[in-house]
N, C-alpha and C positions, 0 to 999 in steps of 0.2 A: 503479494505483500510480504516483506520479510518479517520474521518474528523478532520480537525484542530480544536483546542479548540475554541468554540464559545464564544466570548467576546462581546455579543450584548449590545446595549445601554440600553435596559430595563432589569431589573427594576431599577437598581442602578442609572444609568444616568438620566432616566426619572424622578425618584423621586427627584433627586437633582435639576432638571430643572423646576419642577412644583412648583416654588416658587410664592408667591403672587405677582402679577403685580401691578403697580400703579393703584390707584382707577379709574382714568380716562385715557383711552387710547387715546382719541381724534382721530386725524388723523395720529397718529404715528403707522405704521404697526408693529414695533418692540414690542411696549407695547401691542398692540391688539393681536399680535401673541402669546405673553407670556400669556395673559389672556385666549386665546382660549385653550392653553395647560393646564392651570390651571383647566379649567372646562371640560377637557377631550373631546375636539372637535378638533381632529387632522387634519381633512380635512380643516376646517377654518384656523387653525394655519398654515398649510402648505402654503396656498395661501398668507397669510400675511407675513410669515417669509421669503418666497422667495423674496418678495418685500424688506424686511428688509436687507437681505443678499446683494441684488443688490445695495441698498443705502449705506450700511455700510460694505463693504468687509473686512475692517481691524479690525472688532470686532469678537472675538471668540464666545461669547455667542449665537448669532443668528445661527451660523453654528451648534452648538451643539443642539440648540432647534429645528432646522429644521430636523436634524437627528432623534431626538426624535419623531417628528411628523410622519416622514416616518416609523420609527420603530413601532409606535402604529398602523399604517395602514397596516403593513405587506408589504410595498413597498421596497423590498430588493434592487432592481436595483437602484432606486432613492436614497436609503440610502447610497449605495456604492458611487454613483456619488457625493453626497453631502460630504461624508466623504473624498473622494479623493480630492475634491476642498479644503476642510478644511486642509487636510494634507499638501498641497502645501503652504498654507498661514501660518499655525501654526505647524511647524515641531516639536515643543516640546510637543504637545498634544498627549499622548499615545493612547487615545481612538480611534483616527482616524486610527492609524496603525492597531489596533486590528480589527476594522470594515472592513477596506479594505482588509487586509491580510486574515482574516477568510473567507470572502465571496469568494475570489479568490481560496483559498484552497478547499472550499466545492464544487466549480464548476470545480475543477480539472484544474484550470489555475495556475499551479504550478510555472511557471516562474514568474508570477506577485506576487504570494505569497512569493517566494524567494526574490524578489526585495524589497517588503515592509518589511517583517520580518527581512531580512538581514540588511536593513537600521536601523530598530528599535534596533536590537541586537548590532549593532556598536555604537549606541547612548547610549543604556542602557545595557551594557554587563552583569550586575549583576541581571537583571530581569529574574527570572526563567521561566515566562510565554512566554517571547519572545524567550528564548533559546529553550523551548519545541516546540513552534509553528514553529520555523525555522527548527528544526530537523524533524518535521512532514512534512513540505514542501519538504525537501530533500528526505524523504522516498517516498512521492508521485511521485516526478519527477523521482526518481530512478526506481520505479516500472513501470512507463510509458516506460522508456528506456529499461528496462529488457524485457518487453512484445514485444518491437520492435527489440529484439535481438541486441541491442546496448550495449553490456555488459561492455565495457571499460568505456563508459560514465556513465552507471548506477552505476558502482563500485565507481566512484568519489563521486556521490551524497550520496550513501548509506554509504560510509566510513565517509563522513562528518557528517552524521546523528549519527553514532555511536560515533564520537568524541564529539558531542554536548550532547548526552544522552547515555552513556555507558550501561544503564540498559534497553534500548529499544530492546526487543527481536525481534520485527518485522524487525528493521533495521539490526540487526546482522544476522538474518536468510537470508534475501534477499541479504546481502553482500556476504554471503557464496554461494548463488546461482550464483551471478554474477561472482565470482571467479572461481567456478566450470565450468561454461560455457566458461570461458576464458582459461580453461585447467591449471589453477593454483591450482592444487589439494591440495598441502601442506597447502597453505594459506586458502583454502576453508575448509579444515579439522579443522584448528585452529578456524575459525569463527564458525563452527557448534559446536565445543567443548565449546566455550563461550556461545552459545545459550543454550545448555543443562545444563551448569552450572547455568544459570539464571532460567531456567524452564525445568526440566527433563521430563515433560509430554507435552510439546508443540507439537501439531500435526504437522507432516511432518519433524520435526527436526531430528528424528532418521532415517527417510527415506532418507533425503538428505545426511546425514553423511554416511549412508549405501551405497549410490550410489558412493560417493567419495572413500570409502574403496574398493568397488568392482572395480572401475577403477584403483586403486593402486595394485590390485591383493591380497588384504587382505580379502580373501573370508570368513573365519570363523568369523572375526569381522563384516564383512558386514552382514552376516546371523544373527548375534546376534542383530545388530541394526534393521534389518528389522523385526525380530521377535518381538522386543520391540514395533516397530511402529504398527504392527498388533494387539498387545495387547491394545495399546492406541486407535487405530482407525481401527477396523477390516473391515471397509467399503471402504478402499482405495485400488482399484485394483492393481495399479502398484507395491505395496509392494509384492504381491504374485509373479508377473512376475519376479522381480529382485531377490527375494529370490530363486526362481527356477533356474534362470541363475547362481547364485552363487553356488548352489548345483551341477549344471551341471559342472561348472568349477572344482569342487572337485571330479567329477566322481560319484556323488550320484544320479544316474539316477532315481531310483525308488522314492526316496524322492522328487526329483525335479519334477517328473511328477504330483504329488499331487498338488503342488503349481501351475504348469502351467495349469493343468486342471481348477483350480479355477480362475486363471488369464484370461484364454480364455473364461470361462463362464461369468465372470464379464465384460470382454471387447471383445464382440463377433466380433467387427470390427477392432480389433488390429492385424495387420498382423504379427508383431513380436512375439506376444504371441502364435499364431497358428504355426508359423515356429519353435519356440523353442519346443513347445509341439510335433510337428511332428518328430523332431530330437530325442526326448526322446523315443517316441513310436518305432521309427526305431531301436534305440540302444537296446531296450528291446525285440526286435523280434516280435513286433506287426505290421506286415507289412501292413495289410489291413487298420487298423486304422491310421497308419502313412501316407499311400497314401491319405486317405480322408483329413487328416490335411494339407498335402502339397497342395492338390487341393484347399482347403479353403484359404490357403496363397496366391496362385496365383490369385484367384478370388478377394481378397482384394487388392493385389498389383501386378497387371500384368506387370508393367514396371520393377519390380525387384523381381522375385519370391523368391530369397534367402533372401529378406529383409535385405540386408546388412550383412548377416552372423552374426546374433545377438549373436552367442556364443562367438565371439571375444570380449574381454573386452574393447578394444580400440574403438569398434563401438557400443557396446551394451549399454553403459551408456548414457541415454538420457540427453538432456539439461534440466536444472531445470526450 
């Protein structure tokens, strides 16, 4: 998962804030803090600027200068806290939104990132950076929900991401996965078509479209997609398994066995691969080898030796 775009305060903000302070700071922590920043002493600046912010909470500059002091010291948690406080008091300052939202996204606190970037996007709908970061936050949250098998909720976030950024292939790909997992095959197929129109060599795009086509009973088209995926990424084992299953569905037992041999070799603990291979071996009259493959299947999945009869397309297509 990509990180949200980092819009850190340094160097642009820090350079803008390191302006010459008045010659004599006296007992004024605001002036003294500004002078400490000017001479690149962020630790001293931090202590002084915290006093300044407490004394002058209605002034924007001390908040920005305190953020710069934290940024120079690499104190990201303190930076976020200061930016969040500044955001509440100065909602028209874009830099606070970027700082708070970016850190939330990088820490996978996507609900917070959605809150912050959503508010920024509503305030500045023509700012492409806010649009892009909001889309990224929706993708991050969508992936979390997808991993938790909450496909309907994931779809909402991923669809919103594609609306915000139609060129985002990651959002389009994962929207297709959510739709496929929700058994909305026609919509999933359209999503994967859009992905491949954007990037014809994107890894896993042909695989996922091939799985949808397999589930729809379009085995020859599924085989073509899986072959293309193997050309792009020959190291992805499920491509061999599902190409073999598609060939079984077409009665191409000998050709299927070659794929299932490869799938079982690459996924030695995958019961479905061994079961499909056993069926092929039995069909081809290799009884001894078939028996050994069936035994391996039972060892891997003793609760369901038939492994859900993976030759049936309705049961064979795994979740994305």
